[in-house]
C-alpha positions in Angstrom: -32.3 -37.0 -3.5 -31.2 -33.8 -5.3 -29.6 -32.5 -2.1 -27.8 -35.8 -1.6 -26.3 -35.7 -5.1 -25.2 -32.1 -4.5 -23.6 -32.9 -1.2 -21.8 -35.9 -2.6 -20.1 -33.7 -5.1 -19.1 -31.2 -2.4 -17.7 -33.9 -0.2 -15.7 -35.3 -3.1 -14.2 -31.8 -3.6 -13.4 -31.6 0.1 -15.5 -28.4 0.3 -16.2 -28.0 4.0 -17.7 -24.6 3.8 -20.3 -25.3 1.1 -21.1 -28.7 2.5 -21.9 -27.1 5.8 -23.9 -24.3 4.1 -26.1 -27.0 2.4 -26.8 -28.7 5.7 -27.3 -25.4 7.5 -29.9 -24.4 4.9 -31.8 -27.6 5.5 -31.7 -27.0 9.3 -33.1 -23.5 8.7 -35.9 -25.2 6.8 -36.8 -27.1 10.1 -35.4 -30.4 8.9 -34.7 -32.7 11.9 -31.6 -34.8 12.4 -33.3 -38.0 11.2 -34.0 -36.3 7.8 -30.5 -34.8 7.6 -28.9 -38.2 8.3 -31.2 -40.5 6.3 -32.2 -38.4 3.3 -29.1 -36.3 2.7 -25.8 -37.5 4.3 -26.3 -41.3 4.1 -27.4 -41.4 0.4 -24.6 -39.0 -0.4 -22.0 -41.3 1.1 -23.6 -44.4 -0.5 -23.3 -42.7 -3.9 -19.6 -42.0 -3.2 -19.2 -45.6 -2.2 -20.8 -46.8 -5.4 -18.5 -44.5 -7.4 -15.5 -46.0 -5.7 -16.7 -49.6 -6.2 -17.2 -48.9 -10.0 -13.8 -47.2 -10.3 -15.3 -43.8 -11.1 -13.3 -42.2 -8.2 -10.0 -43.2 -6.5 -9.3 -44.2 -3.0 -7.9 -40.7 -2.4 -11.2 -39.2 -3.5 -13.1 -41.5 -1.2 -10.9 -40.7 1.7 -11.2 -36.9 1.1 -15.0 -37.2 1.0 -15.1 -39.3 4.2 -12.9 -36.9 6.1 -15.0 -34.0 4.9 -18.1 -35.8 6.1 -16.5 -36.4 9.5 -16.0 -32.6 9.7 -19.6 -32.1 8.7 -21.0 -34.4 11.4 -18.8 -32.8 14.0 -20.0 -29.3 13.2 -23.6 -30.5 13.0 -23.3 -32.1 16.5 -21.7 -29.0 17.9 -24.5 -26.8 16.5 -27.2 -29.1 17.9 -25.6 -29.1 21.4 -25.3 -25.3 21.2 -28.9 -24.7 20.2 -30.9 -27.5 21.7 -31.9 -27.6 25.4 -30.8 -31.2 26.1 -31.4 -32.6 29.6 -29.1 -35.4 30.5 -31.0 -38.6 31.3 -28.2 -40.3 33.3 -27.7 -43.1 30.8 -24.6 -44.1 28.9 -24.0 -45.6 25.5 -20.8 -46.9 23.8 -20.4 -47.0 20.0 -17.9 -49.1 18.1 -17.2 -51.2 15.0 -16.3 -54.8 15.4 -12.8 -56.0 14.7 -11.5 -55.2 11.2 -14.6 -53.1 10.3 -13.6 -49.6 9.1 -16.9 -48.1 8.1 -18.2 -45.9 10.9 -20.1 -42.9 9.6 -23.5 -44.5 10.2 -22.5 -45.4 13.7 -21.4 -41.8 14.3 -24.8 -40.5 13.2 -26.5 -43.0 15.6 -24.3 -41.7 18.5 -25.4 -38.2 17.7 -29.1 -39.2 17.8 -28.4 -40.7 21.3 -26.9 -37.3 22.3 -30.0 -35.5 21.3 -32.0 -37.7 23.6 -29.8 -36.9 26.6 -27.5 -39.9 26.6 -23.9 -39.6 27.6 -21.9 -41.3 24.8 -18.5 -42.6 24.0 -17.6 -43.1 20.3 -14.8 -45.6 20.0 -14.9 -45.7 16.2 -13.7 -48.5 13.8 -11.9 -51.8 14.4 -12.1 -52.3 18.2 -11.0 -55.8 19.3 -13.3 -57.5 21.8 -10.8 -57.5 24.7 -10.6 -53.7 24.6 -14.4 -53.4 24.3 -14.9 -55.5 27.4 -12.4 -53.6 29.4 -13.9 -50.2 28.4 -17.4 -51.4 29.1 -16.5 -52.7 32.5 -14.8 -49.5 33.5 -17.5 -47.1 32.2 -20.5 -49.3 33.0 -22.4 -48.4 29.8 -26.1 -49.1 29.8 -26.1 -49.7 26.0 -23.3 -50.9 23.7 -23.9 -50.3 20.0 -22.0 -52.5 17.5 -21.7 -51.8 13.8 -20.4 -53.7 10.7 -20.8 -53.2 6.9 -18.9 -56.1 5.5 -20.8 -59.5 5.3 -17.9 -61.7 6.6 -17.4 -59.4 9.6 -20.7 -60.8 10.9 -18.6 -63.7 12.3 -17.5 -61.3 15.0 -21.0 -60.6 16.3 -21.6 -63.8 18.4 -18.4 -63.5 20.6 -19.0 -59.7 21.0 -22.6 -60.1 22.0 -22.1 -63.0 24.3 -19.2 -61.4 26.2 -20.9 -58.0 26.5 -24.3 -59.3 27.6 -22.6 -61.3 30.3 -21.1 -58.2 31.9 -22.2 -57.5 35.6 -24.3 -54.5 34.7 -26.0 -56.4 31.8 -25.9 -53.7 29.1 -28.3 -53.8 26.2 -26.4 -54.7 23.0 -27.7 -53.0 19.8 -26.4 -54.1 16.4 -26.6 -51.9 13.3 -25.3 -51.6 9.8 -26.5 -51.3 6.2 -26.5 -55.1 5.7 -29.3 -55.6 8.2 -31.8 -54.4 5.6 -30.7 -57.2 3.3 -29.9 -60.2 5.5 -31.0 -61.8 8.7 -28.5 -61.7 11.5 -30.6 -62.5 14.6 -29.0 -65.9 14.9 -25.8 -64.2 16.1 -27.5 -62.6 19.1 -29.7 -63.6 22.0 -33.4 -62.8 22.8 -32.0 -59.6 24.5 -30.1 -58.4 21.5 -31.6 -55.5 19.5 -31.0 -55.2 15.7 -31.6 -51.8 14.0 -31.8 -51.6 10.2 -31.7 -47.8 9.9 -31.8 -44.5 11.7 -35.6 -44.7 11.9 -35.2 -47.8 14.1 -32.7 -46.0 16.2 -35.0 -43.0 16.7 -38.1 -45.1 17.4 -36.2 -47.1 20.0 -34.9 -43.9 21.7 -38.3 -42.4 21.7 -39.6 -45.4 23.7 -36.9 -45.2 26.4 -38.3 -42.1 28.2 -39.2 -43.2 31.6 -37.9 -46.8 31.1 -35.6 -47.9 33.9 -32.4 -49.5 32.8 -29.5 -51.1 34.6 -27.2 -48.3 35.8 -23.7 -49.2 37.1 -22.7 -47.7 40.4 
């Protein structure tokens, strides 16, 4: 937790160089991505979110920290792609937040875990209305579509998204994630095919079980 607190302060300062130096040091200590994401970056950003909610920092502070974190994740992903020998597995995954949802850092980290397992990914980011999701999914024929939300009332968007996407001709697997899944039950919004991930551990465990598993692949 000490490293997370240190990183939170660096992110609030917008200090890209020292933020990266902290993460790089952890990597040199043989820490894997799951540890970096779950034990350092995620708790750092949660602390920043709590500080904003309790008026200890301003919106400008929070935005600076978020943009610095985006830089950090991009550099981390670039370093992983440069140093790891990743063999493409021929599968595709889309990542997006449901309509009106703006929190996407957890989703970004999930997409980077997929990359490390050889998936080709497209990260569509926050607030993507369903009609555009369906169009993109039809054109790209993704095997997996990952949805994220962090605000409770945004759960109302899950059912129409899941129903529409699971009906696509290539029958993609729909995975739902977000910090609220650890606090509330959302299975009623999905089908018996929908997968719900509470954290990055769930993501990694699921990815680890996909080796050798045949999935629907669009032509």
